[in-house]
C-alpha positions, -999 to 999 in steps of 0.1 A, spaced: 66 636 108 77 612 136 45 618 156 24 610 126 42 577 121 37 568 157 0 575 155 -6 556 123 -11 522 139 -36 537 164 -55 554 135 -55 522 115 -67 501 144 -95 526 152 -107 526 116 -106 487 116 -127 488 148 -152 512 133 -156 490 102 -159 458 123 -186 474 145 -205 486 114 -203 451 99 -214 434 131 -241 459 141 -271 435 136 -256 405 154 -246 428 183 -281 442 185 -294 406 185 -270 396 213 -279 427 234 -316 418 230 -309 382 240 -290 394 271 -319 416 280 -345 389 276 -324 364 295 -321 389 324 -359 393 323 -363 355 323 -339 352 353 -360 378 372 -392 358 362 -377 326 375 -368 343 408 -403 357 411 -419 324 403 -397 306 427 -413 325 456 -448 318 443 -440 282 432 -441 269 468 -478 278 470 -485 263 436 -462 232 439 -440 244 411 -403 245 415 -378 254 388 -341 260 393 -328 295 390 -299 291 365 -287 304 332 -300 276 311 -336 280 323 -332 318 319 -320 314 284 -350 291 276 -374 317 290 -355 345 272 -357 328 238 -391 312 240 -410 334 265 -442 319 280 -441 288 259 -406 282 272 -420 283 307 -445 256 298 -417 236 282 -396 239 314 -426 228 335 -432 198 312 -395 188 312 -395 191 350 -427 169 352 -413 143 329 -379 140 345 -395 138 380 -412 105 371 
C-alpha cells in the first residue's frame, strides 16, 4: 500500500505528460519541421557563402537568415538578396 502511494504522483505526472504530448502533437510536428528547414537553410547559406565570392553575393550566416530561408525557401533567398541590396545603398 505504501509503495502505491509513493508511485501515485509519478503515475499522475506520466499520464499528464502523455495527455499534453497528445494535445500538442501537431504544433510539435510543425516546430520539428521548422527546425529541419532552418537547418537546411543554414547549410544553404554556408554553401552559397563559398560560391558568393565568385558571384559578388554575400549574405551573413546567422539564425535570422536561416529562418527566413527555412520559412520562405527560394523566394526567401531573393528577399534576403533584395534587402541586402537596398540596405547597401
